[in-house]
Structure formats: structure tokens, C-alpha cells
C-alpha positions as CSV (number, residue, x, y, z in Angstrom):
1,X,-18.0,17.1,-5.6
2,X,-20.3,17.2,-2.7
3,X,-21.8,14.1,-1.3
4,X,-24.9,14.5,0.8
5,X,-25.6,12.4,3.8
6,X,-29.0,11.7,5.7
7,X,-27.8,14.2,8.2
8,X,-26.3,16.8,5.8
9,X,-28.5,17.0,2.6
10,X,-27.1,18.0,-0.7
11,X,-26.4,21.9,-1.0
12,X,-24.1,24.1,-3.1
13,X,-20.6,23.1,-2.3
14,X,-18.3,25.7,-0.9
15,X,-14.8,26.0,-1.9
16,X,-12.2,23.9,0.2
17,X,-10.3,25.5,2.8
18,X,-6.7,24.3,2.2
19,X,-5.7,24.8,5.9
20,X,-8.7,22.7,6.9
21,X,-8.2,20.1,4.2
22,X,-4.5,19.6,5.4
23,X,-5.7,19.4,9.1
24,X,-8.1,16.6,8.1
25,X,-5.3,14.7,6.3
26,X,-3.0,15.1,9.0
27,X,-5.6,13.9,11.4
28,X,-6.1,10.8,9.3
29,X,-2.3,10.3,9.6
30,X,-2.2,10.4,13.4
31,X,-5.3,8.1,13.6
32,X,-3.8,5.4,11.2
33,X,-0.5,5.5,13.1
34,X,-2.2,5.7,16.6
35,X,-5.5,4.1,17.4
36,X,-5.9,2.5,13.9
37,X,-8.2,3.3,11.0
38,X,-10.8,0.8,12.1
39,X,-11.4,2.6,15.3
40,X,-11.6,6.0,13.7
41,X,-14.8,7.8,13.3
42,X,-15.8,10.9,11.3
43,X,-16.8,12.6,14.6
44,X,-13.3,12.0,16.1
45,X,-11.5,13.0,12.9
46,X,-13.3,16.2,12.8
47,X,-12.7,17.0,16.4
48,X,-8.9,16.3,16.0
49,X,-8.8,18.4,13.0
50,X,-10.8,21.2,14.3
51,X,-13.4,21.2,11.7
52,X,-17.1,20.4,11.7
53,X,-18.5,16.9,10.7
54,X,-20.5,18.7,8.2
55,X,-17.3,20.2,6.6
56,X,-15.9,16.6,6.4
57,X,-18.9,15.2,4.6
58,X,-19.2,18.2,2.2
59,X,-15.7,17.2,0.8
60,X,-15.4,13.4,1.3
61,X,-18.2,10.8,1.2
62,X,-16.5,8.7,4.0
63,X,-13.3,8.0,5.8
64,X,-12.0,5.7,3.1
65,X,-11.9,8.6,0.6
66,X,-9.9,10.6,3.0
67,X,-7.5,7.8,3.5
68,X,-7.3,7.7,-0.3
69,X,-6.6,11.3,-0.6
70,X,-3.9,11.2,2.3
71,X,-2.1,8.4,0.3
72,X,-2.2,9.9,-3.1
73,X,-1.0,13.3,-1.9
74,X,1.7,11.8,0.4
75,X,0.3,12.6,3.8
76,X,0.8,9.0,4.5
77,X,3.6,6.8,3.1
78,X,2.1,5.1,0.1
79,X,5.1,3.2,-1.5
80,X,8.0,0.9,-0.2
81,X,11.1,2.0,-1.8
82,X,12.2,-0.1,-4.9
83,X,15.7,-1.3,-5.2
84,X,17.8,0.0,-8.1
85,X,18.4,-2.6,-10.8
86,X,21.7,-4.3,-9.9
87,X,22.2,-6.2,-13.1
88,X,20.8,-8.5,-15.7
89,X,21.2,-12.1,-14.3
90,X,19.1,-14.2,-12.1
91,X,21.4,-13.9,-9.2
92,X,20.9,-10.1,-9.2
93,X,17.0,-10.6,-9.4
94,X,17.2,-12.8,-6.3
95,X,19.2,-10.0,-4.6
96,X,16.6,-7.4,-5.6
97,X,13.6,-9.5,-4.5
98,X,15.3,-10.0,-1.1
99,X,16.0,-6.4,-0.7
100,X,12.5,-5.4,-1.4
101,X,11.0,-8.0,1.0
102,X,13.6,-6.9,3.7
103,X,12.7,-3.3,3.3
104,X,8.9,-4.3,3.4
105,X,9.5,-6.0,6.6
106,X,11.4,-3.0,7.9
107,X,8.6,-0.6,7.1
108,X,5.9,-2.9,8.7
109,X,8.1,-2.7,12.1
110,X,7.3,1.0,12.1
111,X,3.8,2.4,13.5
112,X,3.3,4.3,10.3
113,X,3.8,1.5,7.7
114,X,2.0,-1.0,9.7
115,X,-1.0,1.5,10.2
116,X,-1.2,2.0,6.5
117,X,-1.0,-1.6,5.6
118,X,-3.9,-2.6,8.1
119,X,-6.0,0.5,7.0
120,X,-5.7,-0.8,3.4
121,X,-7.0,-4.1,4.4
122,X,-9.8,-2.7,6.6
123,X,-10.9,-0.3,3.7
124,X,-10.8,-3.4,1.2
125,X,-13.1,-5.4,3.6
126,X,-15.6,-2.4,4.3
127,X,-15.6,-1.0,0.7
128,X,-14.3,-3.4,-1.8
129,X,-14.4,-0.8,-4.7
130,X,-12.4,1.9,-3.1
131,X,-10.2,-0.8,-1.6
132,X,-9.4,-2.4,-4.8
133,X,-8.7,1.2,-6.6
134,X,-6.4,2.1,-3.6
135,X,-4.5,-1.4,-3.7
136,X,-4.4,-1.2,-7.5
137,X,-2.8,2.2,-7.5
138,X,-0.2,1.3,-4.6
139,X,0.7,-2.0,-6.2
140,X,1.4,-0.7,-9.8
141,X,5.0,0.5,-9.2
142,X,5.8,-2.9,-7.6
143,X,4.2,-4.7,-10.5
144,X,6.1,-2.6,-13.1
145,X,9.3,-2.9,-11.2
146,X,8.9,-6.8,-11.1
147,X,8.1,-6.9,-14.6
148,X,11.2,-4.8,-15.7
149,X,13.4,-7.2,-13.7
150,X,11.7,-10.4,-15.0
151,X,11.9,-9.2,-18.5
152,X,15.6,-8.5,-18.2
153,X,16.4,-11.7,-16.6
154,X,14.4,-13.4,-19.3
155,X,16.2,-11.8,-22.0
156,X,19.4,-13.5,-20.7
157,X,17.9,-16.9,-20.6
158,X,18.0,-17.0,-16.9
159,X,14.5,-17.9,-16.4
160,X,11.9,-20.5,-17.4
161,X,9.5,-19.6,-20.2
162,X,6.3,-17.9,-19.3
163,X,7.1,-16.6,-15.9
164,X,4.2,-14.4,-14.9
165,X,5.7,-11.3,-13.4
166,X,2.4,-9.7,-12.3
167,X,1.5,-12.9,-10.5
168,X,4.9,-13.0,-8.9
169,X,4.6,-9.4,-7.7
170,X,1.1,-10.1,-6.3
171,X,2.6,-13.0,-4.3
172,X,5.3,-10.7,-2.8
173,X,2.6,-8.2,-1.8
174,X,0.3,-10.9,-0.3
175,X,3.3,-12.0,1.9
176,X,3.8,-8.5,3.4
177,X,0.0,-8.0,3.7
178,X,-0.5,-11.3,5.6
179,X,2.5,-10.2,8.0
180,X,0.7,-6.8,8.4
181,X,-2.6,-8.7,9.1
182,X,-1.1,-11.1,11.7
183,X,1.6,-8.9,13.2
184,X,4.4,-11.5,12.2
185,X,8.0,-10.2,11.5
186,X,9.9,-12.4,9.1
187,X,13.4,-13.0,10.0
188,X,16.2,-12.7,7.6
189,X,16.4,-16.4,7.4
190,X,12.8,-16.5,6.6
191,X,13.1,-13.9,3.8
192,X,15.9,-15.6,2.3
193,X,14.0,-18.9,2.3
194,X,11.1,-17.2,0.6
195,X,13.3,-15.7,-2.3
196,X,15.1,-19.2,-2.6
197,X,11.7,-20.8,-3.2
198,X,10.7,-18.2,-5.7
199,X,13.7,-18.5,-7.8
200,X,13.6,-22.4,-7.7
201,X,10.4,-22.2,-9.5
202,X,11.3,-19.5,-12.0
203,X,15.1,-20.1,-12.9
204,X,15.7,-21.9,-16.1
205,X,17.0,-25.6,-15.6
206,X,20.7,-26.1,-16.5
207,X,21.3,-26.9,-20.1
């Protein structure tokens, strides 16, 4: 759908050029991993992609929408790999949570992973509606994975009653988001401490 701007009024939309579209998404990737999303302008994006500013506004309403399409289509990394389930008991849950946090930390040490995380933070601040939609989409696989692991451990009586898996997942995501915002790199000892603290709060007391 075409979205007009004050500079480019509504008109009959032209079919997208796949080559130009991919060039714009590739430019978004370079910007996110280079100068950063916040510094990016539509003018610079158009120049780097070799298309006109009018072409971009014909296809996307703003740069947040371009970022969203790049994430959805895989032009930018959208997910941190989730560990395979290693078993049913609480100790395996702890190992899986540690594995995910460790991989998250590793991804944030790469320019691409850090750039995407900071771009999501910037989009959420500038356009809460788009930011919330993107964050929900990217958080969904993590929430589902944590829910499965919590359910499995609970079935074996390893956890306290009423553990909120979604709340737990959101806490883990928040830890990585804060690290991206501040540039902090969690040590292995710090990550183990986080997981130990989480498990202390959810593991069922001895009977």
C-alpha cells in the first residue's frame, strides 16, 4: 500500500522492483551494523541503495517499516538460536537458560546483533506501535520455548506452583536488552549467577 507524504502526495502505486527492494533492505542491514539505526535517514538509505527517496516512500511509510521488513524476511538476524531441550528436570532447565543467555551475550558482541538490538530499542522509543509489534514477533519464539521448558519441569514436580513462564521469558529478554542499551558484556560468572537466582525463585522446595 502506498503511503503519501507531504513531499510525495498519494498517487497510483507502481509495482515494486524486487531488485530495488532487496537493495533497500541490504542498505538497512549495512546501516544497522555500521552507523546505527538512529543516525540513518531516508535520504542516506536511498542514496546507498541507489534508488530515489520517492521510491522508498512509495513502498514504506518510514524507516521503522523498512527495519521491520528486513527482520521479517531475514535480511537482518531476528532470532537468537534456542537450545534443544536436554531433558525434563530442573537442572536441565537451568542449563538451557544458561545456554540461551550465553548465546545472547555472544550475539551482542557482534556488530550485527548489537545493531539490531539497539535498533529495536530506538524504534520502540520513536514509534511505540511498530516497536511493540516487532518486539512481540521476535519475543514469541523465546516465550514459547521458555513455556515448554517450564511446563515440562512442572510436570515432574521440579518447580513451585504458579511459575509464570511468560514473565520469566520477558525478564531474560530484558536482561539482554539492557546489556545492548548500555554496551555491558556479562561474564560467564555473572550469567551463572543470574540463572542461579532465577532457579532459586522457581525450584520447588525439598519435601
